[in-house]
N, C-alpha and C positions, 0 to 999 in steps of 0.2 A: 604587249596591253602594257597600260601605263599603270602605275603602284597605287593607284584609287581603284582601275579595275581589277587588281588582284585582291584588295583587302575587303573588296564586295563580294569576290568571288566566294573568299573565305570564311566570309563572316555568312554567307548564305549556305555553307553546310551543317553549322549549327540548327538543331532542331530548333522548331519556332517555339517561343516559351521558356527555353532553358534557362536554368538559373539553381545554384548551388543550394538556394534557400527554400526552394519553393518544387511542395513535394509534387511528384510524379503522379498521373493517373493511377500506376500499378500502386503505387504505395497506400494511395487514397480507397484506392477499390479494398486492398487487402484489410486495411483498417477496419473499414465498415463489415468485411464479412466478420473479422474479430468479435467486433462491438454486437452483430447480431448473432455471434455464437454465445456470447456470453449471455445476452439476451435469453437466448433459449432455455441455457441451463438454468438461468434466473425464475425465469417460469414455471419451468418443471420443480424447484423449491418451494416457490409458493402455493404452485396444486400440494407439494405434500403440506407445509403450513396451514392450507386451508381444511384438509382433512383431520389434523393434528387439533386445530384451536378453535374456538368460538368466533362465529365470523366478527363480530364487534372487534376480539383483538388482531383478529386476519386485517380489519381494514386499517387500525393505528399500524401496523406494520408497512402495507401496502403502501399508502399515500406517500409516505416520506421517501420510501425506497426510492419508486421508480421516479420522483422529482429527482430525488440526488441522482439516478442511473441519466435520467435526460439531459440533466446538468453538467454532470461530470463526463458524459461522454462528448457534448458538445466542446466543452471546454480542451477536453486533450486531441480535438481532430485541430482544435487549433494549435497544438504542440508537435506536429508530425514533422517539423523542422529539426528536434533533436531525435530523430532516428538515423543517427549515424553513429560510426564509431570515435571520434573524436570533433574539436571546432572545426577544423579545418579539411575532417574528412568529407568523403562524398556521401549522398544520402543512400541508404537500403532502398532498395527496389521494392521491398514489400514490408509490412508490418510483422516483426520476427516473434516467435512461439514463444520465448521469455516476456517480451513485452505482453503479450495478449495475457499472460499468467500475470503478471502485474497488474494489468488494467481490470481485470475480472477481480482480481481483490481489492480494489479498489470502488469498483462499482458495487461489490455485493457489502462493503462495510457497514453502510446503516443496516442493510438487512437482517445482518447476524446480530448486531449491536440491538435493535427492536425486537428481534425473535426470541436473544437472551431475557431481553425482560419480560415478555408475554408468553413465556415457553410453556409455563404453567406445570401442574403436578402430574401431568397423562405420562405414561412410558412414551409412547410413539412420541409427542411432542418432545420428551428428554432425549428421545433416540436422536430424532431429525437434527434437533439444534446441535446435539456433539459430535455428530458426523459431517456436519456442516462446517465447524468450527476446526475438524481435522482436515479436510480438503484444503479449505483457506489456509490455514497454518504449513501445509504442506506446499502449498504453490510458492511460500515465502524462501522455502529451501530450494525449491526446483528450479525459479528462474534465473537466477544466478549460475546454479550449476549447468544449467543448459546453456546461458549465453556463453560461460567461458569454455563447455567442449565442443561449442561447436564455433568457439571463434566469433560469435556474433554481439559481442557489447557494444553498448550504443550509451549516449549519451542519457537517450529518454527512460532506459533502465534504470540505469545510475541515478538519475534525480528523483524518477518517481515511486523508486523503491522504496526511497527513505521519506517520502512524502506518504506513500500509503501506510505505509510500519506506522508514523505516528497519527495517521487518522484511524487506524485499523485499532493500534492502540489504545488510544483514547476513548474511541466509543465502546472497546468492549471493556475498560475499566470501568466506566461509567456505567454501564449494563449490570456488572456485576456489582457495585456497589449499590447501583438502585435496588438491585434485588435481596440486599443485604448479607451477599456471602462474601464481601472483602471489605478486609477492616478500614474505617475510616482514614487511619493516621497512612496506613500504605497507600490509599486510592489517592492522597494530597502528595505523597511520594512520586507518584508515577503520573499523575499529572503537571508536577514540576519536571521531570524528565522528558515529558512527552511537550509538554509547548516551551520549555526553554528555547530550543532549537528555531520555534517559529516566532518567538518576539524577539528574542537575540538577531536571529537573520534579520528580521524586519528593520530591525533597528541599524542594524550593518550596512543594509541597504540604504537607508534614506541617512545615513551619512556619506555613502558615496566611499565605502569601504567593500574594495574588491575580498568576496570568499567564494569556497567553493563545498559542495556536500561530499564527503568522505565516507567511506564505511572505515569500520575499524573492527578489531577481533573484539573485544571489550563491548562493544554496541552490541556486537551479532550475539554472544554469552547473554548479555542481557536480555533479549528481545526474545532470547529462545527458554529463556529461564521462566520469563512472564508468560509465554503461550503455555509452557506447560505447566503452571502455575493454573492460568485459567481453565485448561481441559481439565485438571484434578477437580476445579470447581462446578465443570460441569457435566462431570459423571452422574449418568443416570443414576436413580433410588437403587436399582437394583446390584449395582456394582461398587457404589458407596457406604453401604450399609456392611459396615465392618467396624472393628475397636480398635482397627490399623490405621486407617484412613485418615481421621482427625490428627494424630502425629505425624505422618507423613507430610499432610498441608501446612502443619503448623514449621516444620522444621523446611521445607520449601519456599515458606513467606518468608521466613528470616533469611535466609539465603539469597533470596531474591531482592529483597530490602538492600542488603550488604551489597550486591552487585550494582543496584540501580543509583546505592550512594558514590560508588566509585566511576561508575559513568558519569555522574551529573560533577565530580571531581574535573574528570576528563573534558567535559563539554566548556566547564567555567575556562578552563587553564587555556585550552584551544584560542577558545573567544579573547581572554587578554591577550595572547600570544599575534593572532589576526589584528589586534590593536597596535600593538606594539609595533610590528613590522610596517602595519599603515602609516604610523607615524613617522617611520625612518625612512 
């Protein structure tokens, strides 16, 4: 057999349409099942909010939330090539459980933010939003732990965990400030913290400077303190009606502001370091 014939024979053994960068049918189907599962859960939450809120407020929550759901699900479907352990690693054959948690938090962020704004004064509405926030915050801790414990770390999870934290934190901060719960000075500080990586990273991108999203202990501690602060603000009236709670919130607010300030210094120093290394 000629060399050309051997080459054609070897080539024919490769599955049709094979590519390291092209998600297979199993991964696409697994992603679709994850989106469908998140959608079913969101429908259940919407049903609870329908019972808890007037229908006018309910519509103001539903329309933007489901539009975001459709757009974000379509966008992340195009990012399935990131469901791999490293840049040179082979694609996973399914959408991982940790990635599903991250995706659920991303798709539900506007729903929670609008629910905070329109939750009203009824006990049922307050408890619904309070428990929804707990579930969303829990997924932020569980997705990373699940990926590490099962040795299923992926570029998708690492990237979209940070993206989701920014979107989730921005929307919740805006909702708390709009509701009159979060002080304006702290709201501005949070916006600088969440939006600085967005605009700074975008500027680096257009300057053709290579950079990578990386987690840090300080970032995790800061986000955790902000989540705990939001949880205290969202306490139902029956739990928050005591003389100690205002002092607890004030102390945590000042501590969170201190952490956000340190985190901003870290982000600025890291941005300067990236620029200096790019110049050299």
